[in-house]
N, C-alpha and C positions, 0 to 999 in steps of 0.2 A: 504494500500500500504506500502511496506517495505521502510525503511529509505534509502536514497541515500548513496552509498558507495564512499569512496575516493580511486580511483584506480591509482596506479603509474606504469607506464611502464618505465623500465630501459633499455635503448638502449645501448648494449655493443658490441656484435660481429656482429649481423645482424641488423644494425641500420635502414636501409630502411624498413625492414620487421617490426621492432618495431613501426616505424611511421605509417605504413599501418594498423597494428593491432590496434593502438591507435585511428586511424580514425574510424575504425569499432566500437570501444567501445563507440564512441560518440552517437551512436544510442540508447544507454541506457539512463536512467535518472540519471546515476551516474556521479560524478566529475572525470574527467580524467586529468592526468598530465604526462609529460614526463621528465625524467632525462637522458640526454645523457652523457655517460661516455666517455670523450674525444671529439674530434672534429667530427662533422657529415661529411660524405662524400659529395662531390659536384656532381651535375648532375641534369638533368631534373626530374628524379623520386623523388629526395629529395625535390626539389622545389615544385613539385606538391603536395606532402604530407604535406609539411609545410604550403602551402597556404590553404589546406583543414582544417588543424588543427587550423590555425589562424582564419578562418571563423567560426569554432566551439568554439572559445575562449579557446582552450586547451593550457596551458602554456608549453613551451619547455625550460627547463633549462639545460644549459651545465655545468655539475659539474666537468669537467676536471678530475683530479685525486684526488679530495678532498673527502676522505673517510668520514670525519665527516659530511660534507654537505649531502652526499648520505645517511648516517646512519640516520640523522634527518628526511630526506624525507621518508625513509622506516618506521620509528617509527610512523610517523604521517599519515600513510596510512592504509586503511583497507585491501586492496588487492594489491599485488606487483607481477609484471611479469618481469622476466629477460630474455631478448632476445639478 
């Protein structure tokens, strides 16, 4: 079996879609994490995805506009998606 990858989902423009995609990635045996660029929108669809991600132990970090924090997350990941 292949070694587990560290997948980072960076939620930028379509944040709800990024959360949904990250939820789907939890079906793999890989480590999934989310870095939200700025504040996440409010609404029931966001709450639903955050609950699913919390259940799957997927960390959701809000990096605000901190380019250095985001760069460090990218460097320490095997696969990065920008959505």
